[in-house]
C-alpha angles and dihedrals in degrees: 000000000000122000133234114273130201109209114224115239106242089160098162096061111016102082118089119232098238119105124202117244118245117259118243099238135128113267116260111221090217092058132055117196131216120194123145097216134121107296097031119131135184091210099059136081097272096247123161089252093051106020126180114269096215135041091226092061091050097050089046088059097041120114132193112296095018126123122218104210111201124199122226106271141108115278111191094195142101105239112213115190116213099160123081134205127220132250105286091008107071127173104247120203105195133186126160139315120284091212089068093057136244096301089065093055131084109246117225129186099016129112110182109215093006144061114304122211118257094256139003095226130013120189117182123173096343128127140202098027130142124196115190140162105023140126102227130192137156139170092249100028141309106260132014121192123184131170092350131147130210096356119159127198108190137163098004132136110222134178148093129110131108127287088261090067108110097216141347094219119024125191111186148144113042096327112165134194096005117170120198109181143159094004129142111221122184136153144087105292120135087242126015098207120017123188110187140200117298095029118123138183098021119163119196109184140161096356125146111220120185114179105171099160099078103279136115128262115223119003123185117185123186092336108126122202098029115159115215110180137162098352123150105218128181119188137159115187099022138042116286085222123013129182108195134182111354104342093143127157091040127151117221109176141145094009125147109217114188148127128255095193115099096238093185088069102019108042109195116252097212121173114247092252093052118096123225096193119116100220120030121180122178121224092251090052095055100081110096094355120135120204117176145126091035123143112215127186119197116241089230130356112294093007116141114266100184134040107187119177091336098313122108127218129191100200139027089245092058091046097050092046090055096037104028096177093060138062097011091151099031119125127212106198146105104302091202087232112145137180114236122183113256094001104058123198124022126183114209129222090251096056115130086222091080117106092345106104134109100252091196098052115134110269094017113147126215092229132041131246092286094043095257117152122247114261137186113243103218091205094059127069113243106242100160130089142223135060096319144027107257137168122233117250133025098304130066111215097228144144089242084106089051117153114252130160137187125214139172130219113223097026097189117047140157121256110279094028128118131236132195110241110204131189122209114202117180098185121099110170102056110062119225118225095198148339118229116203125200108190093198096233100096096261118130117281118253123224115200145149091221123101094220134043135169122237133181121213115206103190137046116257146093113282132193114218118204129194123193117195113204116201129207092259092054098256118135134208123196134203133172139204138178131249125191125207107187140176118260125275129173120288105228116184120204126197128192130175138189137172112266100201097258120113105283087344125148138181119220128199136188092198110143096035108141138200136152087237132055116282108241104184151346136212128188131200109202091200097238098105099273095110127221117333129190117250126207118281091274095053095253124141142157130214139178118209123219095218141021116256145097118301132184107226116199127196120197118196124193127195137197091269090065092250123141127196131178137209128186139197134188110240122198107210117199141141113262114269112273095019 
């Protein structure tokens, strides 16, 4: 059972150089396309045939209800949105899918080896806009929102910038009804997400925030009513979540607050004014605020975990005794959240976050950061509450990332021959409803509950097989394999033999036997009256003769085309000289 991984945001170098070619389709008026390839133009209509070259040109042309579909490429530009959508008809700026990793996302606001723009996206005074599926950088931060309404940032990977950068994502002015969800935010900013005075109705949910460079995670200052739910936040020299000024009537639930730095070897060098607590709530932010079902891990043993209205507490027990109306279901423990180079945050199978959340907390989503469904781990007691069984934090520990593989035997066949397609599924505790097989040759897909099916390929070529496992909770896992259909070539068996040290004993090998198609079996006749006998799958066998003498040994090889060829050798069997 594989674990959830948070991919680190090496935006400047991770994206490959290749760009997909535009499809030759008629433009859809509901969709504008961006793809910086030959034939693109910023003065056209944004069709698939003649897409926009830059994001800026596309968003300048976008109207309510339209989607700006952006191809995977590097866009060294600051994209400033000046057009708004309408309630129920947002402008959607869409890239790739975060589940597929950074290399599948368009990269905005990064110039490797050069000067990057200040921000990736800037939204000022606009409303009803969604930005999803991008890798976003910027010299001064990734995204800046001011005086916006009903703006959603979802499914992006954001980060970069020096430690002097104030924040990676900034929500300011009189922004209202902002939703920041299912994003991965890393980097060196002093604060990863900042919500400033005058902002109302902000929901921060199911984000993974990894600030390893000495900054804080989520900071809300004089912004009452902010909802902070099911985020996984790692911070070192700053609160994982901080409510400053008057940020009253907030909700802080189901968050995992921890540290990815190995403090036993890399003690943090925090400035005296920097806090190492995980949850900090000012006195003015206490009225009406709910904090519960959070999992907090101390930075170092006996370090304060909470600062509530100016008082610090080392454990949940101490906190709830002093503030009985808060943190009744909080946990202070090792979150089993570790930092791994190139992959980021990983939650282990023994994390107390599993099956312990409030499923009905405000802002809680039915799926995790990667879109995986919630699932009950049968090996963990359910200690949460609400209408479902959810994990705390941004990631559901689930077998949705189960390991499956698909294979063919034989793998190389002639046209018109059949192969056995087999599925290997190592998971046992999350039942699969079905497996769907795409054989890659244009024939209809097959949906089955069996782990093996037969398929016949009619034409020569290399085919990619794909299997999709669908679980009871609706999650899917995909794996691929390769099948070769090749023209004929001679089947040429080869037989070698050598004494094996036993009395009149010999080892035989078919190594070196060749065919264009997979070898499916071997038999060997040792020439002493026993008749043909099957070898192992590699054509290897051993035999001890009863008597000295000369024996004709015959090897028969069979391939996936049904052909059989033989080769023979005369073997002189004798005891070694002097024995």
